[in-house]
All heavy atoms as a GROMACS GRO file, in nm:
protein
  542
    1MET      N    1  14.670  24.342  16.188
    1MET     CA    2  14.631  24.443  16.104
    1MET      C    3  14.703  24.568  16.145
    1MET      O    4  14.696  24.607  16.262
    1MET     CB    5  14.477  24.449  16.093
    1MET     CG    6  14.428  24.563  16.015
    1MET     SD    7  14.251  24.577  15.983
    1MET     CE    8  14.198  24.624  16.149
    2LYS      N    9  14.742  24.647  16.045
    2LYS     CA   10  14.809  24.782  16.071
    2LYS      C   11  14.723  24.884  16.003
    2LYS      O   12  14.667  24.867  15.892
    2LYS     CB   13  14.949  24.771  15.999
    2LYS     CG   14  15.026  24.901  16.041
    2LYS     CD   15  15.164  24.893  15.988
    2LYS     CE   16  15.234  25.018  16.021
    2LYS     NZ   17  15.372  25.014  15.993
    3ALA      N   18  14.693  24.993  16.080
    3ALA     CA   19  14.620  25.097  16.033
    3ALA      C   20  14.703  25.234  16.048
    3ALA      O   21  14.784  25.250  16.131
    3ALA     CB   22  14.495  25.106  16.107
    4THR      N   23  14.657  25.315  15.958
    4THR     CA   24  14.715  25.459  15.960
    4THR      C   25  14.610  25.547  15.982
    4THR      O   26  14.501  25.539  15.917
    4THR     CB   27  14.806  25.479  15.831
    4THR    OG1   28  14.899  25.388  15.816
    4THR    CG2   29  14.856  25.628  15.841
    5CYS      N   30  14.626  25.655  16.065
    5CYS     CA   31  14.521  25.752  16.076
    5CYS      C   32  14.577  25.897  16.061
    5CYS      O   33  14.708  25.915  16.088
    5CYS     CB   34  14.448  25.738  16.211
    5CYS     SG   35  14.507  25.833  16.349
    6GLY      N   36  14.505  25.983  16.021
    6GLY     CA   37  14.532  26.131  16.024
    6GLY      C   38  14.417  26.210  16.054
    6GLY      O   39  14.305  26.162  16.075
    7SER      N   40  14.433  26.343  16.079
    7SER     CA   41  14.318  26.423  16.124
    7SER      C   42  14.336  26.562  16.069
    7SER      O   43  14.444  26.607  16.066
    7SER     CB   44  14.306  26.415  16.274
    7SER     OG   45  14.418  26.468  16.329
    8ILE      N   46  14.232  26.621  16.040
    8ILE     CA   47  14.226  26.752  15.999
    8ILE      C   48  14.084  26.819  16.024
    8ILE      O   49  14.004  26.748  16.043
    8ILE     CB   50  14.251  26.768  15.843
    8ILE    CG1   51  14.285  26.909  15.814
    8ILE    CG2   52  14.142  26.697  15.758
    8ILE    CD1   53  14.329  26.920  15.665
    9SER      N   54  14.107  26.939  16.066
    9SER     CA   55  13.974  27.015  16.090
    9SER      C   56  13.975  27.149  16.050
    9SER      O   57  14.085  27.208  16.009
    9SER     CB   58  13.954  27.009  16.260
    9SER     OG   59  13.821  27.058  16.281
   10ASP      N   60  13.867  27.209  16.013
   10ASP     CA   61  13.857  27.340  15.960
   10ASP      C   62  13.744  27.426  16.018
   10ASP      O   63  13.644  27.358  16.060
   10ASP     CB   64  13.833  27.322  15.799
   10ASP     CG   65  13.852  27.449  15.726
   10ASP    OD1   66  13.749  27.530  15.728
   10ASP    OD2   67  13.941  27.474  15.661
   11ARG      N   68  13.754  27.550  16.022
   11ARG     CA   69  13.656  27.637  16.070
   11ARG      C   70  13.518  27.649  15.989
   11ARG      O   71  13.424  27.689  16.025
   11ARG     CB   72  13.694  27.788  16.107
   11ARG     CG   73  13.729  27.867  15.975
   11ARG     CD   74  13.770  28.004  16.009
   11ARG     NE   75  13.799  28.078  15.884
   11ARG     CZ   76  13.710  28.139  15.812
   11ARG    NH1   77  13.584  28.139  15.836
   11ARG    NH2   78  13.755  28.194  15.701
   12GLY      N   79  13.549  27.605  15.857
   12GLY     CA   80  13.433  27.596  15.773
   12GLY      C   81  13.428  27.730  15.676
   12GLY      O   82  13.502  27.812  15.686
   13LEU      N   83  13.330  27.735  15.592
   13LEU     CA   84  13.334  27.841  15.493
   13LEU      C   85  13.263  27.966  15.535
   13LEU      O   86  13.267  28.069  15.475
   13LEU     CB   87  13.276  27.794  15.368
   13LEU     CG   88  13.352  27.672  15.293
   13LEU    CD1   89  13.266  27.640  15.182
   13LEU    CD2   90  13.484  27.717  15.258
   14ASN      N   91  13.197  27.965  15.648
   14ASN     CA   92  13.122  28.076  15.695
   14ASN      C   93  13.218  28.182  15.751
   14ASN      O   94  13.288  28.161  15.842
   14ASN     CB   95  13.019  28.036  15.810
   14ASN     CG   96  12.913  28.146  15.842
   14ASN    OD1   97  12.950  28.258  15.834
   14ASN    ND2   98  12.810  28.108  15.885
   15PRO      N   99  13.200  28.305  15.697
   15PRO     CA  100  13.286  28.411  15.747
   15PRO      C  101  13.261  28.462  15.874
   15PRO      O  102  13.359  28.532  15.939
   15PRO     CB  103  13.283  28.521  15.624
   15PRO     CG  104  13.146  28.482  15.576
   15PRO     CD  105  13.132  28.347  15.574
   16ARG      N  106  13.141  28.424  15.925
   16ARG     CA  107  13.116  28.479  16.063
   16ARG      C  108  13.180  28.385  16.163
   16ARG      O  109  13.164  28.415  16.279
   16ARG     CB  110  12.972  28.481  16.080
   16ARG     CG  111  12.904  28.589  15.996
   16ARG     CD  112  12.751  28.590  16.014
   16ARG     NE  113  12.704  28.462  15.955
   16ARG     CZ  114  12.564  28.423  15.961
   16ARG    NH1  115  12.476  28.515  16.006
   16ARG    NH2  116  12.530  28.315  15.918
   17ARG      N  117  13.246  28.270  16.122
   17ARG     CA  118  13.318  28.191  16.215
   17ARG      C  119  13.458  28.224  16.207
   17ARG      O  120  13.529  28.167  16.133
   17ARG     CB  121  13.289  28.041  16.183
   17ARG     CG  122  13.130  28.011  16.198
   17ARG     CD  123  13.115  27.860  16.165
   17ARG     NE  124  12.985  27.833  16.168
   17ARG     CZ  125  12.921  27.737  16.101
   17ARG    NH1  126  12.993  27.657  16.019
   17ARG    NH2  127  12.798  27.718  16.099
   18PRO      N  128  13.522  28.296  16.303
   18PRO     CA  129  13.660  28.333  16.295
   18PRO      C  130  13.760  28.236  16.342
   18PRO      O  131  13.872  28.241  16.324
   18PRO     CB  132  13.659  28.468  16.397
   18PRO     CG  133  13.548  28.432  16.484
   18PRO     CD  134  13.442  28.370  16.416
   19GLU      N  135  13.707  28.133  16.423
   19GLU     CA  136  13.780  28.037  16.468
   19GLU      C  137  13.736  27.898  16.448
   19GLU      O  138  13.613  27.873  16.435
   19GLU     CB  139  13.817  28.052  16.620
   19GLU     CG  140  13.695  28.030  16.705
   19GLU     CD  141  13.712  28.033  16.855
   19GLU    OE1  142  13.820  28.018  16.899
   19GLU    OE2  143  13.625  28.082  16.932
   20ASN      N  144  13.832  27.796  16.454
   20ASN     CA  145  13.788  27.651  16.449
   20ASN      C  146  13.764  27.604  16.593
   20ASN      O  147  13.857  27.604  16.672
   20ASN     CB  148  13.906  27.576  16.383
   20ASN     CG  149  13.870  27.423  16.351
   20ASN    OD1  150  13.763  27.378  16.414
   20ASN    ND2  151  13.968  27.358  16.321
   21GLN      N  152  13.654  27.573  16.625
   21GLN     CA  153  13.618  27.528  16.760
   21GLN      C  154  13.622  27.380  16.786
   21GLN      O  155  13.592  27.333  16.894
   21GLN     CB  156  13.479  27.575  16.797
   21GLN     CG  157  13.468  27.739  16.809
   21GLN     CD  158  13.337  27.789  16.856
   21GLN    OE1  159  13.242  27.704  16.842
   21GLN    NE2  160  13.345  27.902  16.893
   22ASP      N  161  13.660  27.302  16.682
   22ASP     CA  162  13.668  27.155  16.702
   22ASP      C  163  13.792  27.111  16.777
   22ASP      O  164  13.901  27.193  16.765
   22ASP     CB  165  13.665  27.096  16.556
   22ASP     CG  166  13.548  27.130  16.470
   22ASP    OD1  167  13.443  27.179  16.531
   22ASP    OD2  168  13.564  27.108  16.348
   23ASN      N  169  13.782  26.989  16.831
   23ASN     CA  170  13.885  26.932  16.908
   23ASN      C  171  13.881  26.788  16.870
   23ASN      O  172  13.784  26.728  16.856
   23ASN     CB  173  13.885  26.946  17.055
   23ASN     CG  174  13.933  27.085  17.099
   23ASN    OD1  175  14.053  27.108  17.100
   23ASN    ND2  176  13.848  27.193  17.120
   24LEU      N  177  14.018  26.730  16.864
   24LEU     CA  178  14.022  26.586  16.823
   24LEU      C  179  14.110  26.518  16.935
   24LEU      O  180  14.193  26.578  17.008
   24LEU     CB  181  14.099  26.580  16.705
   24LEU     CG  182  14.040  26.665  16.576
   24LEU    CD1  183  14.145  26.669  16.476
   24LEU    CD2  184  13.910  26.607  16.538
   25LEU      N  185  14.064  26.386  16.948
   25LEU     CA  186  14.150  26.300  17.030
   25LEU      C  187  14.189  26.178  16.948
   25LEU      O  188  14.092  26.114  16.903
   25LEU     CB  189  14.078  26.257  17.156
   25LEU     CG  190  14.139  26.146  17.253
   25LEU    CD1  191  14.275  26.205  17.307
   25LEU    CD2  192  14.047  26.124  17.373
   26VAL      N  193  14.309  26.142  16.924
   26VAL     CA  194  14.354  26.034  16.847
   26VAL      C  195  14.441  25.955  16.938
   26VAL      O  196  14.553  25.999  16.980
   26VAL     CB  197  14.422  26.074  16.723
   26VAL    CG1  198  14.473  25.955  16.654
   26VAL    CG2  199  14.343  26.177  16.640
   27TRP      N  200  14.394  25.839  16.979
   27TRP     CA  201  14.458  25.756  17.082
   27TRP      C  202  14.451  25.608  17.018
   27TRP      O  203  14.389  25.527  17.078
   27TRP     CB  204  14.390  25.761  17.209
   27TRP     CG  205  14.484  25.713  17.326
   27TRP    CD1  206  14.586  25.642  17.321
   27TRP    CD2  207  14.438  25.726  17.468
   27TRP    NE1  208  14.639  25.619  17.462
   27TRP    CE2  209  14.544  25.665  17.538
   27TRP    CE3  210  14.327  25.796  17.522
   27TRP    CZ2  211  14.536  25.661  17.681
   27TRP    CZ3  212  14.323  25.780  17.660
   27TRP    CH2  213  14.422  25.723  17.744
   28PRO      N  214  14.533  25.576  16.920
   28PRO     CA  215  14.533  25.445  16.852
   28PRO      C  216  14.561  25.332  16.947
   28PRO      O  217  14.504  25.219  16.920
   28PRO     CB  218  14.640  25.463  16.741
   28PRO     CG  219  14.710  25.584  16.766
   28PRO     CD  220  14.644  25.656  16.857
   29GLU      N  221  14.645  25.354  17.044
   29GLU     CA  222  14.671  25.240  17.142
   29GLU      C  223  14.542  25.184  17.210
   29GLU      O  224  14.538  25.068  17.252
   29GLU     CB  225  14.769  25.278  17.241
   29GLU     CG  226  14.913  25.320  17.188
   29GLU     CD  227  14.915  25.469  17.137
   29GLU    OE1  228  14.821  25.537  17.175
   29GLU    OE2  229  15.004  25.507  17.071
   30ARG      N  230  14.445  25.279  17.228
   30ARG     CA  231  14.323  25.237  17.289
   30ARG      C  232  14.209  25.226  17.191
   30ARG      O  233  14.104  25.188  17.228
   30ARG     CB  234  14.286  25.354  17.388
   30ARG     CG  235  14.371  25.376  17.502
   30ARG     CD  236  14.370  25.267  17.608
   30ARG     NE  237  14.241  25.282  17.679
   30ARG     CZ  238  14.200  25.189  17.763
   30ARG    NH1  239  14.269  25.068  17.769
   30ARG    NH2  240  14.091  25.205  17.822
   31GLY      N  241  14.243  25.237  17.066
   31GLY     CA  242  14.135  25.240  16.965
   31GLY      C  243  14.040  25.343  16.975
   31GLY      O  244  13.913  25.324  16.950
   32LEU      N  245  14.078  25.466  17.020
   32LEU     CA  246  13.982  25.576  17.052
   32LEU      C  247  14.015  25.682  16.953
   32LEU      O  248  14.135  25.737  16.945
   32LEU     CB  249  14.012  25.621  17.197
   32LEU     CG  250  13.914  25.721  17.254
   32LEU    CD1  251  13.768  25.674  17.252
   32LEU    CD2  252  13.957  25.759  17.393
   33TYR      N  253  13.909  25.732  16.881
   33TYR     CA  254  13.920  25.833  16.799
   33TYR      C  255  13.800  25.923  16.819
   33TYR      O  256  13.693  25.874  16.797
   33TYR     CB  257  13.930  25.798  16.654
   33TYR     CG  258  14.042  25.691  16.631
   33TYR    CD1  259  14.030  25.550  16.651
   33TYR    CD2  260  14.162  25.758  16.590
   33TYR    CE1  261  14.126  25.471  16.627
   33TYR    CE2  262  14.273  25.662  16.559
   33TYR     CZ  263  14.254  25.522  16.582
   33TYR     OH  264  14.362  25.444  16.562
   34LEU      N  265  13.817  26.046  16.868
   34LEU     CA  266  13.709  26.126  16.902
   34LEU      C  267  13.718  26.270  16.822
   34LEU      O  268  13.815  26.338  16.819
   34LEU     CB  269  13.713  26.153  17.059
   34LEU     CG  270  13.615  26.253  17.122
   34LEU    CD1  271  13.470  26.194  17.120
   34LEU    CD2  272  13.660  26.291  17.250
   35VAL      N  273  13.593  26.308  16.772
   35VAL     CA  274  13.583  26.439  16.727
   35VAL      C  275  13.485  26.512  16.803
   35VAL      O  276  13.358  26.459  16.821
   35VAL     CB  277  13.539  26.440  16.570
   35VAL    CG1  278  13.501  26.576  16.518
   35VAL    CG2  279  13.632  26.364  16.486
   36ALA      N  280  13.522  26.617  16.865
   36ALA     CA  281  13.424  26.704  16.946
   36ALA      C  282  13.399  26.833  16.864
   36ALA      O  283  13.484  26.919  16.848
   36ALA     CB  284  13.482  26.740  17.086
   37ASP      N  285  13.279  26.852  16.806
   37ASP     CA  286  13.244  26.964  16.724
   37ASP      C  287  13.212  27.083  16.813
   37ASP      O  288  13.149  27.076  16.907
   37ASP     CB  289  13.132  26.920  16.642
   37ASP     CG  290  13.095  27.021  16.534
   37ASP    OD1  291  13.093  27.134  16.557
   37ASP    OD2  292  13.086  26.972  16.418
   38GLY      N  293  13.264  27.203  16.769
   38GLY     CA  294  13.248  27.317  16.842
   38GLY      C  295  13.124  27.392  16.823
   38GLY      O  296  13.112  27.504  16.863
   39VAL      N  297  13.018  27.326  16.771
   39VAL     CA  298  12.886  27.379  16.748
   39VAL      C  299  12.879  27.504  16.683
   39VAL      O  300  12.811  27.608  16.705
   39VAL     CB  301  12.814  27.398  16.906
   39VAL    CG1  302  12.665  27.427  16.884
   39VAL    CG2  303  12.847  27.291  16.995
   40GLY      N  304  12.946  27.504  16.564
   40GLY     CA  305  12.929  27.613  16.464
   40GLY      C  306  12.943  27.749  16.506
   40GLY      O  307  12.888  27.846  16.452
   41GLY      N  308  13.038  27.770  16.582
   41GLY     CA  309  13.076  27.916  16.616
   41GLY      C  310  13.001  27.979  16.732
   41GLY      O  311  13.016  28.095  16.762
   42ARG      N  312  12.923  27.883  16.801
   42ARG     CA  313  12.847  27.953  16.910
   42ARG      C  314  12.936  27.980  17.034
   42ARG      O  315  13.065  27.930  17.047
   42ARG     CB  316  12.756  27.835  16.960
   42ARG     CG  317  12.655  27.791  16.864
   42ARG     CD  318  12.539  27.886  16.844
   42ARG     NE  319  12.444  27.872  16.937
   42ARG     CZ  320  12.325  27.915  16.933
   42ARG    NH1  321  12.280  27.968  16.820
   42ARG    NH2  322  12.240  27.885  17.021
   43GLN      N  323  12.904  28.076  17.112
   43GLN     CA  324  12.986  28.124  17.219
   43GLN      C  325  13.024  28.012  17.315
   43GLN      O  326  12.927  27.935  17.352
   43GLN     CB  327  12.916  28.230  17.300
   43GLN     CG  328  12.997  28.294  17.409
   43GLN     CD  329  12.926  28.398  17.479
   43GLN    OE1  330  12.815  28.441  17.449
   43GLN    NE2  331  12.990  28.460  17.580
   44GLY      N  332  13.145  27.987  17.354
   44GLY     CA  333  13.188  27.879  17.435
   44GLY      C  334  13.207  27.744  17.360
   44GLY      O  335  13.236  27.641  17.424
   45GLY      N  336  13.188  27.732  17.230
   45GLY     CA  337  13.209  27.615  17.164
   45GLY      C  338  13.347  27.548  17.176
   45GLY      O  339  13.355  27.428  17.185
   46ALA      N  340  13.446  27.632  17.160
   46ALA     CA  341  13.583  27.580  17.168
   46ALA      C  342  13.608  27.536  17.306
   46ALA      O  343  13.664  27.417  17.318
   46ALA     CB  344  13.678  27.700  17.131
   47THR      N  345  13.571  27.603  17.407
   47THR     CA  346  13.579  27.543  17.546
   47THR      C  347  13.506  27.419  17.570
   47THR      O  348  13.554  27.322  17.624
   47THR     CB  349  13.532  27.649  17.650
   47THR    OG1  350  13.610  27.774  17.631
   47THR    CG2  351  13.551  27.606  17.789
   48ALA      N  352  13.378  27.408  17.516
   48ALA     CA  353  13.304  27.291  17.544
   48ALA      C  354  13.364  27.175  17.471
   48ALA      O  355  13.374  27.064  17.539
   48ALA     CB  356  13.166  27.315  17.489
   49SER      N  357  13.415  27.182  17.351
   49SER     CA  358  13.474  27.077  17.282
   49SER      C  359  13.610  27.035  17.349
   49SER      O  360  13.640  26.919  17.347
   49SER     CB  361  13.492  27.101  17.137
   49SER     OG  362  13.580  27.207  17.110
   50ALA      N  363  13.678  27.124  17.392
   50ALA     CA  364  13.811  27.096  17.457
   50ALA      C  365  13.778  27.029  17.590
   50ALA      O  366  13.851  26.918  17.627
   50ALA     CB  367  13.880  27.219  17.492
   51VAL      N  368  13.673  27.056  17.666
   51VAL     CA  369  13.639  26.993  17.794
   51VAL      C  370  13.605  26.841  17.766
   51VAL      O  371  13.642  26.768  17.836
   51VAL     CB  372  13.539  27.072  17.864
   51VAL    CG1  373  13.478  26.986  17.987
   51VAL    CG2  374  13.589  27.202  17.915
   52VAL      N  375  13.517  26.826  17.659
   52VAL     CA  376  13.483  26.692  17.621
   52VAL      C  377  13.604  26.603  17.596
   52VAL      O  378  13.610  26.484  17.646
   52VAL     CB  379  13.394  26.689  17.497
   52VAL    CG1  380  13.379  26.540  17.439
   52VAL    CG2  381  13.253  26.752  17.535
   53VAL      N  382  13.697  26.653  17.526
   53VAL     CA  383  13.826  26.581  17.490
   53VAL      C  384  13.890  26.558  17.620
   53VAL      O  385  13.949  26.433  17.637
   53VAL     CB  386  13.901  26.636  17.381
   53VAL    CG1  387  14.050  26.593  17.376
   53VAL    CG2  388  13.844  26.646  17.244
   54GLU      N  389  13.905  26.655  17.699
   54GLU     CA  390  13.988  26.630  17.818
   54GLU      C  391  13.935  26.530  17.922
   54GLU      O  392  14.004  26.449  17.976
   54GLU     CB  393  14.001  26.764  17.902
   54GLU     CG  394  14.082  26.757  18.029
   54GLU     CD  395  14.078  26.882  18.099
   54GLU    OE1  396  14.067  26.993  18.036
   54GLU    OE2  397  14.081  26.894  18.232
   55VAL      N  398  13.803  26.533  17.937
   55VAL     CA  399  13.736  26.436  18.018
   55VAL      C  400  13.741  26.297  17.975
   55VAL      O  401  13.770  26.205  18.051
   55VAL     CB  402  13.585  26.482  18.039
   55VAL    CG1  403  13.499  26.367  18.109
   55VAL    CG2  404  13.579  26.611  18.122
   56ILE      N  405  13.719  26.273  17.840
   56ILE     CA  406  13.715  26.151  17.774
   56ILE      C  407  13.876  26.084  17.804
   56ILE      O  408  13.883  25.972  17.845
   56ILE     CB  409  13.682  26.149  17.635
   56ILE    CG1  410  13.532  26.184  17.623
   56ILE    CG2  411  13.722  26.011  17.567
   56ILE    CD1  412  13.438  26.087  17.687
   57GLU      N  413  13.964  26.162  17.766
   57GLU     CA  414  14.109  26.130  17.790
   57GLU      C  415  14.137  26.092  17.929
   57GLU      O  416  14.192  25.995  17.953
   57GLU     CB  417  14.201  26.240  17.738
   57GLU     CG  418  14.345  26.189  17.723
   57GLU     CD  419  14.436  26.287  17.656
   57GLU    OE1  420  14.394  26.412  17.656
   57GLU    OE2  421  14.533  26.247  17.617
   58ARG      N  422  14.090  26.178  18.035
   58ARG     CA  423  14.119  26.142  18.164
   58ARG      C  424  14.045  26.007  18.206
   58ARG      O  425  14.115  25.930  18.282
   58ARG     CB  426  14.063  26.257  18.248
   58ARG     CG  427  14.112  26.246  18.393
   58ARG     CD  428  14.061  26.365  18.485
   58ARG     NE  429  14.112  26.492  18.419
   58ARG     CZ  430  14.067  26.614  18.444
   58ARG    NH1  431  13.967  26.629  18.535
   58ARG    NH2  432  14.116  26.725  18.393
   59VAL      N  433  13.923  25.989  18.174
   59VAL     CA  434  13.851  25.876  18.200
   59VAL      C  435  13.920  25.739  18.148
   59VAL      O  436  13.941  25.645  18.219
   59VAL     CB  437  13.703  25.880  18.150
   59VAL    CG1  438  13.644  25.732  18.164
   59VAL    CG2  439  13.631  25.973  18.234
   60PHE      N  440  13.957  25.754  18.018
   60PHE     CA  441  14.016  25.642  17.970
   60PHE      C  442  14.160  25.618  18.013
   60PHE      O  443  14.208  25.500  18.031
   60PHE     CB  444  14.022  25.637  17.813
   60PHE     CG  445  13.894  25.606  17.742
   60PHE    CD1  446  13.784  25.678  17.731
   60PHE    CD2  447  13.885  25.469  17.695
   60PHE    CE1  448  13.676  25.629  17.677
   60PHE    CE2  449  13.777  25.430  17.637
   60PHE     CZ  450  13.662  25.506  17.633
   61SER      N  451  14.229  25.719  18.065
   61SER     CA  452  14.355  25.704  18.127
   61SER      C  453  14.346  25.637  18.263
   61SER      O  454  14.419  25.555  18.303
   61SER     CB  455  14.429  25.851  18.144
   61SER     OG  456  14.460  25.898  18.018
   62GLN      N  457  14.244  25.677  18.337
   62GLN     CA  458  14.216  25.616  18.464
   62GLN      C  459  14.192  25.471  18.449
   62GLN      O  460  14.220  25.394  18.531
   62GLN     CB  461  14.110  25.683  18.545
   62GLN     CG  462  14.146  25.828  18.590
   62GLN     CD  463  14.041  25.897  18.663
   62GLN    OE1  464  13.920  25.865  18.646
   62GLN    NE2  465  14.071  26.013  18.708
   63GLU      N  466  14.096  25.441  18.345
   63GLU     CA  467  14.060  25.300  18.337
   63GLU      C  468  14.182  25.219  18.291
   63GLU      O  469  14.198  25.105  18.340
   63GLU     CB  470  13.957  25.295  18.218
   63GLU     CG  471  13.912  25.153  18.185
   63GLU     CD  472  13.816  25.161  18.065
   63GLU    OE1  473  13.695  25.196  18.098
   63GLU    OE2  474  13.860  25.131  17.952
   64MET      N  475  14.272  25.265  18.222
   64MET     CA  476  14.389  25.204  18.172
   64MET      C  477  14.483  25.173  18.284
   64MET      O  478  14.544  25.069  18.284
   64MET     CB  479  14.456  25.282  18.061
   64MET     CG  480  14.568  25.221  17.984
   64MET     SD  481  14.613  25.321  17.847
   64MET     CE  482  14.732  25.218  17.762
   65ASP      N  483  14.498  25.273  18.385
   65ASP     CA  484  14.610  25.243  18.477
   65ASP      C  485  14.548  25.177  18.605
   65ASP      O  486  14.607  25.160  18.702
   65ASP     CB  487  14.675  25.373  18.524
   65ASP     CG  488  14.586  25.479  18.595
   65ASP    OD1  489  14.488  25.449  18.649
   65ASP    OD2  490  14.627  25.594  18.602
   66GLY      N  491  14.412  25.147  18.596
   66GLY     CA  492  14.344  25.071  18.708
   66GLY      C  493  14.293  25.156  18.824
   66GLY      O  494  14.236  25.110  18.923
   67SER      N  495  14.307  25.286  18.814
   67SER     CA  496  14.259  25.376  18.914
   67SER      C  497  14.115  25.406  18.921
   67SER      O  498  14.047  25.455  19.020
   67SER     CB  499  14.342  25.510  18.911
   67SER     OG  500  14.316  25.581  18.803
   68LEU      N  501  14.043  25.373  18.811
   68LEU     CA  502  13.886  25.384  18.811
   68LEU      C  503  13.828  25.266  18.858
   68LEU      O  504  13.856  25.150  18.803
   68LEU     CB  505  13.848  25.410  18.668
   68LEU     CG  506  13.704  25.447  18.636
   68LEU    CD1  507  13.667  25.573  18.713
   68LEU    CD2  508  13.673  25.461  18.491
   69THR      N  509  13.747  25.264  18.958
   69THR     CA  510  13.679  25.155  19.011
   69THR      C  511  13.530  25.178  18.994
   69THR      O  512  13.479  25.295  18.973
   69THR     CB  513  13.723  25.133  19.167
   69THR    OG1  514  13.676  25.241  19.238
   69THR    CG2  515  13.864  25.107  19.182
   70GLU      N  516  13.457  25.073  19.025
   70GLU     CA  517  13.308  25.091  19.024
   70GLU      C  518  13.251  25.193  19.122
   70GLU      O  519  13.157  25.264  19.084
   70GLU     CB  520  13.236  24.955  19.048
   70GLU     CG  521  13.251  24.868  18.927
   70GLU     CD  522  13.178  24.733  18.946
   70GLU    OE1  523  13.068  24.734  18.998
   70GLU    OE2  524  13.222  24.640  18.908
   71SER      N  525  13.326  25.205  19.231
   71SER     CA  526  13.274  25.308  19.332
   71SER      C  527  13.307  25.440  19.295
   71SER      O  528  13.254  25.535  19.358
   71SER     CB  529  13.345  25.275  19.479
   71SER     OG  530  13.476  25.294  19.456
   72ASP      N  531  13.386  25.468  19.187
   72ASP     CA  532  13.421  25.602  19.145
   72ASP      C  533  13.312  25.666  19.065
   72ASP      O  534  13.298  25.784  19.038
   72ASP     CB  535  13.543  25.598  19.066
   72ASP     CG  536  13.659  25.588  19.148
   72ASP    OD1  537  13.662  25.608  19.276
   72ASP    OD2  538  13.765  25.537  19.087
   73GLY      N  539  13.224  25.585  19.012
   73GLY     CA  540  13.120  25.658  18.928
   73GLY      C  541  13.016  25.564  18.909
   73GLY      O  542  12.907  25.583  18.863
   0.00000   0.00000   0.00000
């Protein structure tokens, strides 16, 4: 089966939200698609969603290359 994916995100219609705080991870080789929502303009939302994506990507990378063992976590 062949699949095609795309992604788009938006800050929303609220004028009090000056930035889009969402982050996405698209990793079709692993079947991993992640949307980390920035919590609607709250302080630190962009950082929080970026950290979630970074951590998930790091964990799945370690699992893929065999460096993650049961004693690691």
